N, C-alpha and C positions, 0 to 999 in steps of 0.2 A: 132180681137180688141175688147175688152171690158172694161167696168167700173169698174169691180168686178173680184178678184182673180178668175183665171180660176180654173176649175176642172180639173186638170192634169192627173188624173187617167181615166177620160171619154175621153180626148183628146189621150191619150196613147194607150187605147183599141180600138179608131178608127183607130188609125195610125199604128198600128202593122199590119194590114191586106192592107195596102196602098202599091203601089210601089213607088220607088224613082223617082221625076221628072227632075232629072238632072245624068249626067254620069261622073265618075272619070275623064274620058279622058279630060273634060274641064279644069283640071288643066295644061294639056300640049298643048291643042289648045281651047282656050276661044271662046264662040261664040260672035257673033256681040252684041253690046251694053251692053255687061257684063263688071262689075268693076273689075279689079284685084287688089288683096290686098297681100301684102307680107310683113311680119315683122318678126323681129329676135331680140331676147335679150340675152346677156351673161348670163348665170347661176352662182350660186357662185362657185368658185374655188374648193371647197372641197364638192361639191354635188355628190351625188351619181347617174349615169344614171339610174340605177335600182329603186331606191326609188322614183326618181321625176318622172319616167315613171309609176310607181306604182299609184301615185297620180292622173296622167293624165288619167290613165286607170279607175281610181275610181271616175272620174269627179270632183275631187278637184279643177281643174283649174277652170272649168266650174263654181261651188258653189262659188269658190274665186272672179270671175269676178261680182259677184252680182245677176248671174242668179239662177231662182229656176228650180231644175233639177227632172224628173221624166224617169229614165230609166228602162228597162226590165231587166237590169243587167250591170257589169263593161262593158266597151268598148269592144267589141267584133265583129267580122265580123258579121252580121246580127241585131245586137242588135238595138232596136230603142230607141230613147230619145226624150223627149219633154222638151224643154226648156220654161221658162215664163220670160220675162223683163218688168218691170213695167216703162212706160215713162210717166212722168207727171201724170196724172189722169188714163191714160190707159194702158192696160195690152194686150200684144201680145204672143202669143204662137208661137213656132217655132218647129215642128216635125222632125226629122232626123233620117237616118239608118246609120249605120257604115257599109261601102262598102269596106274599104281596111284597113289592119292592118300591121303594121311592128312591129317585135321584133327581132334585131339583136344587136351583140355586140356594136357596136358604133350608133345605130339610135332605137328608139321605137316610136310609134306613131299609129294614125288611121286618116282616112280620113271619114267624112261622107256627105251624100247627103241629100238634102233637099226632104220632103215629101208633099204631098198635104196641103194646110191651112197654108204653111208656108209663112212670108211676102216677103221671096225672092225665087228663083230657083235657084240653084246652089250647090258647092262642098266646103268644108273646110277642110284643113289638118293639123293637129297639130303633131309636131314631137320634141323630144328631141334628138339633136345631139351631138357626141363627135368627135371633129377635132383638128387640130393642135392648134387652139386658145383656146380649153377647151371647155365646155359643153354650148350649147345653146338652146333655145327654139324657134321654129320657126313656123310661121302661113302662110299659103298659101290658099287664100279663090277666088273664082271665082263666081260672081253671078249678076242675073238681078232682078230687081224689079218686084214683083209679085203681091203685094198688090196695090190697086188703089190709096191709099195716098201717097206711095212711089213713084210712076210714076208721080204723080202730084207735088211732093215737093221733089225730090230726095236729095237736099242738108241736108234737116231733116233725111231723111233715112241713108244718109252717117254718120251723127253725132252720130246716135245711133249704126250704125256698128262701127264707130271708139271708140265710148265711151267702147263698148263691148271688142273690140280687146283692147284696152289699159287695160282692166281689166284681160283679160286672160296671157297678158306679163307681169302685176305686180304680178299675182297670182303664176305664175309659177317662178318667181325669187323669190317670198317670199316662197314658198314649196320647192325650192332648198335650200334655208337657213335652213330648218327644222322647219319653223313657219307655222303657219296656216295663212291663207292669212287674211290680214286685221288686223294683230297683231303688225305689226312694221310699 
């Protein structure tokens, strides 16, 4: 947490040497006191799974949610990304590592795990899926508060997480329409 815009290159440099502090297994078996979040939104009926997945892997969904992003590359196994979110007068950085990737004909996406200095400890999965109802974007997250402020005032931390999640869903929907997030 800081009052000035963070130097994401410096945070990224520190984070690429760190090990994840959560395991992808948390999605199937959440640890005690973890918050589980699962959201899904239908995408444009004419959307291409490949194009929407390419936008996701290129971090467009994250940027469209209003996050400032500094990744070591497109989302792929082992890639590190530092995200920054501005909340009131404060900036929070959230370093993560991609720990799982899926690229199948009817599903594409990735999961990342938090790294040290993230406000939470957990994992989050982002998927573009095709099923009988059409194309959808799904988020599945499991996390515990790691930042002292989040532990003292969990409702405030939940509001920030919920705001970012709504941003991901909105951005995915807009990207599936071929729009840049925030332009419609």
